[in-house]
N, C-alpha and C positions, 0 to 999 in steps of 0.2 A: 581716500576712501578705501575701506577694506574690500577686497574682492576675493571671493572664494574660487579657487581654481579646481576644476574637475580633471583629475588625472586618470586616464584609463589606458591600459596597455593593450595593444593589439598583438602582442607576442603569443603565438600559438603554443609555445612551449610552457607557458604559465597558465595552469588550469584555473587559478583564481582570477585571472584577467576576465574571464567570461561569466563569473558568478556575481550577481547583483543582489542587493539586500532583499528586493521583492521576490527574487527567485528563491532565496533562502527561506523566506517566510512561507512561501508556497510549499517548499520541500518539507519544512517543519510541520505544516498542516497535514501533509500526506503521511509523514513519518509517525505522527500521533495515531493515525488510523492503523498503522502497521504494528503498533506497540502491544497488541493483545494476541496471545497465542490462538484463541478461538477464531479471531478474524483471519489470521494467517491460514488456519486450517480450512476455513470457508473459501478463501481465495484460491487455495490449491485445489480444492474439490471442484469449484466451478470453472477452473482453468481447462478442464476436459470437455466443457460444454455446459449449456444452460441447465439450471436445476431449479426445481420448485422448493419452496420453504419446507414442505413435508419431506422431500427427498433429502434435503440437507440435514434436517432433524434426524431422520432415520440413519443416514450414513455416518454422521458424526456422533450420534448418541447424546446429543444435547437437547435441552428442553426447547419447546417452540418459542416461548417468550425470550429466552436467551438468544436464540438464532435470529429472531426478528429484531432484537435490539442491535445486534452486531451488523445485520444487513442494513439497518437504518443508518448506522455510522458509516458503513462502506458506501452507501448511496450518497450520503451527505458529502463525503470526500471525493465523489465522482469516480470511484474505483470500480463500481459495478454498474451495469446497465440493467434496467428493469423493463420487463415486457409482460403485459397482461394478455391472457388468452382466456376469455370467458371468466370463470370463477378463479382461475389459477394465475399466480404471479410467478414469473421465472426471473432468475438472476444469472448474469454471466459477466465475465471480466469485461470492463470497458476498454481495456487496452492490453494487448498481449505482452507488452513490455513489463507489466507488473510482475508477471511470473519470472521474468529475467532478473528483476530487482530482488525478488525473494530468493532466487538461487544464489545470487551474488552475496546477499546478506548472510545466507546460510553458510556459504563457503568461508566468508570472513570470520563469522562467529566460530566456526570449527577451527580455523587456523589460530585465531587469537586465544581461544580458550583451551586448546589442546594441551598446553603445558601448565595450565593453571590448576592448582590443587584446591584452593579455597576461594570463596567470594567474599 
């Protein structure tokens, strides 16, 4: 009888040893939410503290429907926390590590693209 063997390495030097398919699917889900420049701008803006939709619209110069759409996507991906106070809805980062991810992605993009002349 055929038996499937599950081989996993516990070697701490191999970063792929701790990455599982489910983790990759979750990471891909979050990465999709980070694939829009306006969403990144919103995340950076709310990283300094919670903001209302109207404050985000005003500070980024985007339309209210566009901001609402992006906030809906960020909420769906669990990157923002939503808080209602009376008639106002406020948004803030759900996890401060998101800002670290954005900084790292920005550094990598700068390094990788610094020598590139064309796309």
